[in-house]
C-alpha positions as CSV (number, residue, x, y, z in Angstrom):
1,X,-20.1,25.5,-15.2
2,X,-17.5,25.6,-18.0
3,X,-14.5,23.5,-17.1
4,X,-11.3,24.9,-18.4
5,X,-8.0,23.1,-17.9
6,X,-6.8,25.8,-15.6
7,X,-10.0,25.4,-13.5
8,X,-9.5,21.6,-13.4
9,X,-5.9,22.0,-12.3
10,X,-7.0,24.3,-9.5
11,X,-9.8,22.1,-8.3
12,X,-7.6,19.0,-8.5
13,X,-4.6,20.3,-6.7
14,X,-6.0,22.7,-4.1
15,X,-6.8,21.5,-0.5
16,X,-10.4,20.4,-0.4
17,X,-12.9,20.0,2.3
18,X,-15.9,17.8,1.9
19,X,-19.2,19.4,3.1
20,X,-21.9,17.6,5.0
21,X,-24.3,16.4,5.8
22,X,-22.8,13.1,5.0
23,X,-25.6,10.5,4.3
24,X,-25.4,7.2,2.6
25,X,-28.4,6.1,0.6
26,X,-29.3,2.9,-1.2
27,X,-29.7,3.4,-5.0
28,X,-32.6,1.3,-6.1
29,X,-31.5,-0.7,-9.1
30,X,-33.5,-3.3,-11.0
31,X,-30.3,-5.4,-11.4
32,X,-28.5,-6.6,-8.3
33,X,-25.3,-6.3,-10.4
34,X,-25.5,-2.5,-10.1
35,X,-27.3,-2.2,-6.7
36,X,-25.2,0.2,-4.6
37,X,-25.0,2.4,-1.6
38,X,-24.0,6.0,-2.5
39,X,-22.8,9.1,-0.8
40,X,-22.5,12.5,-2.6
41,X,-21.3,15.8,-1.2
42,X,-20.3,19.3,-2.2
43,X,-16.7,20.3,-2.0
44,X,-15.0,23.4,-0.7
45,X,-12.0,24.2,-2.8
46,X,-9.4,26.3,-1.1
47,X,-11.6,28.6,0.9
48,X,-14.5,28.8,-1.5
49,X,-17.4,26.6,-2.3
50,X,-17.4,26.4,-6.1
51,X,-20.6,25.6,-7.8
52,X,-20.8,22.2,-9.5
53,X,-17.9,20.5,-7.7
54,X,-18.8,17.2,-6.0
55,X,-17.3,14.1,-4.4
56,X,-19.1,10.9,-4.9
57,X,-18.6,7.3,-3.5
58,X,-20.5,4.2,-4.6
59,X,-20.2,0.9,-2.9
60,X,-21.6,-2.0,-5.0
61,X,-23.3,-5.1,-3.8
62,X,-21.9,-8.6,-4.2
63,X,-18.9,-10.5,-2.9
64,X,-15.8,-8.6,-1.8
65,X,-15.2,-4.8,-1.8
66,X,-16.2,-3.1,-5.1
67,X,-16.4,0.7,-5.1
68,X,-16.0,3.9,-7.0
69,X,-14.6,7.2,-5.6
70,X,-14.9,10.3,-7.8
71,X,-14.1,14.0,-7.8
72,X,-16.2,15.6,-10.5
73,X,-17.4,18.9,-11.9
74,X,-20.6,19.8,-13.7
75,X,-20.1,19.4,-17.5
76,X,-20.8,22.0,-20.1
77,X,-23.0,19.4,-21.9
78,X,-26.4,18.5,-20.5
79,X,-26.6,17.1,-17.0
80,X,-23.4,15.2,-17.2
81,X,-20.4,15.4,-14.9
82,X,-16.8,15.6,-15.9
83,X,-14.6,13.4,-13.6
84,X,-11.3,15.0,-12.6
85,X,-10.3,11.9,-10.7
86,X,-11.9,8.5,-10.2
87,X,-10.7,5.3,-8.6
88,X,-12.5,2.1,-9.5
89,X,-11.9,-0.7,-6.9
90,X,-12.4,-4.2,-8.2
91,X,-14.6,-3.1,-11.1
92,X,-16.9,-5.6,-12.7
93,X,-16.3,-4.7,-16.3
94,X,-12.9,-4.5,-17.9
95,X,-11.6,-1.1,-19.1
96,X,-10.1,-0.3,-22.6
97,X,-8.3,3.0,-22.9
98,X,-8.8,5.1,-26.0
99,X,-6.1,5.7,-28.6
100,X,-4.9,9.0,-27.3
101,X,-3.0,10.4,-24.4
102,X,0.5,9.5,-23.0
103,X,2.2,6.5,-24.5
104,X,1.9,4.5,-21.3
105,X,-1.9,4.6,-21.3
106,X,-2.7,4.9,-25.0
107,X,-4.9,1.9,-25.9
108,X,-4.1,0.1,-22.6
109,X,-6.5,-2.8,-21.6
110,X,-7.3,-3.3,-17.9
111,X,-9.0,-6.6,-17.1
112,X,-12.1,-6.9,-14.9
113,X,-11.4,-6.8,-11.2
114,X,-8.2,-4.8,-11.7
115,X,-8.3,-1.6,-9.5
116,X,-7.5,1.4,-11.6
117,X,-7.7,5.2,-11.5
118,X,-8.7,7.9,-14.0
119,X,-6.9,11.2,-13.9
120,X,-8.0,14.1,-16.2
121,X,-4.3,14.8,-17.0
122,X,-4.4,11.7,-19.2
123,X,-7.4,13.0,-21.2
124,X,-6.2,16.4,-22.4
125,X,-6.8,17.1,-26.1
126,X,-4.0,18.0,-28.4
127,X,-5.1,21.6,-28.1
128,X,-4.5,21.4,-24.3
129,X,-8.3,21.4,-23.4
130,X,-10.1,19.2,-21.0
131,X,-12.3,16.4,-22.5
132,X,-15.8,16.0,-21.2
133,X,-15.2,12.3,-21.0
134,X,-12.1,12.6,-18.8
135,X,-12.6,9.0,-17.6
136,X,-11.7,7.3,-20.9
137,X,-8.1,6.8,-19.9
138,X,-7.1,4.8,-16.8
139,X,-4.0,3.4,-15.1
140,X,-3.8,0.2,-13.0
141,X,-3.3,0.7,-9.3
142,X,-2.0,-1.7,-6.7
143,X,-3.3,-0.8,-3.2
144,X,-1.9,-2.3,0.0
145,X,-5.4,-2.8,1.3
146,X,-8.8,-2.7,-0.4
147,X,-11.2,-1.8,2.4
148,X,-13.3,1.3,2.7
149,X,-11.1,3.2,5.2
150,X,-7.8,2.4,3.5
151,X,-9.1,3.2,0.0
152,X,-10.7,6.5,1.2
153,X,-7.4,7.5,2.8
154,X,-5.6,6.8,-0.5
155,X,-8.1,8.8,-2.5
156,X,-8.0,11.7,-0.1
157,X,-4.2,11.9,-0.1
158,X,-4.2,11.7,-4.0
159,X,-6.7,14.6,-4.5
160,X,-5.8,16.6,-1.4
161,X,-9.0,16.1,0.7
162,X,-8.3,17.3,4.3
163,X,-11.3,15.9,6.1
164,X,-11.9,12.5,4.6
165,X,-12.0,11.0,8.2
166,X,-15.3,12.9,8.6
167,X,-17.1,10.5,6.2
168,X,-19.0,7.7,7.9
169,X,-18.4,4.2,6.7
170,X,-21.4,2.7,4.7
171,X,-23.7,0.5,6.7
172,X,-24.0,-3.1,5.6
173,X,-27.2,-3.4,3.6
174,X,-27.9,-7.0,2.7
175,X,-25.5,-7.8,-0.1
176,X,-23.7,-4.5,0.3
177,X,-20.3,-4.9,1.8
């Protein structure tokens, strides 16, 4: 799927419905630092199911709530995905923005543990095209509550998901949650 800026705008702003079945699964990682529970589903955009559009959630093990919520599309390069939107809640590594984009995000450093969001609008090339790595720029976010239900509600309102309440909460799995 080729991702043009106009396509990205449509996918990002249109009402979206997440398509089941909704199943959490444990991702088997050798390192407990990256052990996670994950849910991935296709997305209906407007009234059509567009090929290559996915919504993904990862809940990481360890103390506190650490998660990633992402709306993505298949990339034109290999088997990669281009994120149109991502929220990283209490991420383990810090994030350093690249030296492009709007002045308020250009080169911004976000420390480890600071919740932040990536929006493809901050990663448009000077020619107005969408970058494959649309997650290189981020903005800090202060959320009122950082628990699964509250954060899911924030993300769904941000990217216009109409049925976020249909997603089940992840089950506690040892260190997860």
